[in-house]
C-alpha positions, 0 to 999 in steps of 0.5 A: 220778713213778716210784718204784722200791721194793725190799725183801727179802720181803713177810712179815707185819711192820711195815716191810712193812705200812708200805710197802704202806700207803704204796703204796696211798695213793700209787696210789689217792689221788695219781694221779701216781705209778707204782711198780715194786716189787722183791722179793728173794724170792718170799715174799708174805704180803700177798696184797692187794698183787696188787690194787695198780696196780703192777708187782711183780718178783722178783729171787731170790738164788741164794745168800746173797751173789749178786753177780748181783743187782746186775746184774739190779737195774742192768738194772731201773733202766735200763729203768724209769728211776725218779725215786727209788729207795726201799729198805726193808731193809738187804740190799736197800740193799747191792744197790741201792747197788751197782746205782745207783752209776753211775746216781746216781738219788736214793736213800732208805735207809728202813731204820731201824725199831727202836732197839737199845741199844749198836749196833756193827759186829758188828750186821749192820743197823748195819754195812749202814747204815754201808756204804750211808750214803755212797750215800744221799741220805736216811736215813729212821727211823720214830722219833727214837730210831732215828736216835739209836740208829743214830748216823745222819747228822744231815744226811741223816736224817729221822723219818717216823712210821708211819701208821694207815689208819683206814678199816681200822677201818670196816665191821667185823663186829659185836662180838657176832659176834667175841665168840661166836667165843670164848664162846657167851654173848658177852663178858658181863662179861669183861675182855680184855687183848691182845698182838699181836706175833710170838713171837720173842726181841725180844718178851717174852712170858715176862714177860707170861705171868708177869704173866697167870698171877698176874692170872688166878689171882685174877681170873676175869673177866680174860682174855688174848689172845696173838696171833701166831706164832713160834719162842717160841710153844711154850715160852711155851705150856708156862708156862701152867697147864692150868687157864688154858690156852685158858681165861683165857689164850688163844693165837690164832695169826696173825689177819687180822682184828686190827681186829675183835678189837681191838673187844672188848679192853679193854687193848692191851699190848706187852712188849719184850725190851729186852736185845736189841731197841729198838722203833721205832714199834710198829704194834701200839701205834698200832693199839690206840690207833686202836681207842681202847684204853689201853696198857701197854708196856715203856718205851724206844726209840720207844715213849716217843714214843707212849705218854705215861705216865699220859695214854694209857697206862702205861710199865713196866720191862723184865721187871717182871711186878709192874708189869704186874699193878699197871697191869692191876688199876688199869685194870680197877678204874678204868673211868673212867681206862681210858676217858679213856686210850683217848680220849686215845690215839685223839686222839693217833694221829689227830693224829700217826700218820694215814696221810694225814700219813705219805703227805704227808711221803713225797710232800714228800720225793720231790718235794724229791729230784726237784727237787734 
């Protein structure tokens, strides 16, 4: 089966990771898929894509609304003759809908990856989804909350959860090696909370920083790893007192060894700015769970579909630093509860978010559309 996939770029992000994990599974574990991947830019931050047995074609826009892209995509469609077209971003869906207008190849509009509040036509992704829905055979969301938020067609919408490739958590460097990168003596009784997310407006590092300062000021054994990069990084760093910065509260930047670092943390956290963003299914949360860690996360959106409050983690209210402090101290003091939550999360993500489960759902969808 031939699948034409299209996406804006391969920057480090959740939908990009999800697409690449699917491509890896389709081409390595299932031999009857041929993938032609089209990028609308030349940005590739996942270098390993070059090792995939696929064709990659870059169709760069010369300016913001380059109508010539439609004709170039139409040419690719006619040459590759795909069985299915699968878009992963809203602008790509606009272009490919126009390019596919006469070909009428089954089109999967797989663009819902969040669940914002109060969407209307002033929201560009919402507007683009509404414009491309008539040309879509299937609309995919990675959460049930996303389908509800975007008011997507009940008849066309399908929820397929993200999948974790558990092989990424095998054959890692020994935890002692990772620990000594940060402390010569190793972890040695230190308790580590980590948040892996971009320093962008949609994430609430400000509330986390407030909570971390309160916790670290009175608990010298507790450390925070803030992992990521982005436009808010400098502003958040400025909030940290000099005696805590790069000691108990550490900014690690972008890392390519997240799985290794997760070995040595004790709690995984995700704070979301729900005033501007609603999570779909967060890769960070399910990866914390895959590493067997308890979760603390801002309630709302798809997060409520992953974090079972009091079972595999705790949900906290938006901008409530006090709740974060309380839950961190509770888990710090109750190691039995933390261990049990970590085990529950691991089991849950194994059952509901394994990469093979996600892949089989996509395969069933592709084959059903081809037969149709």
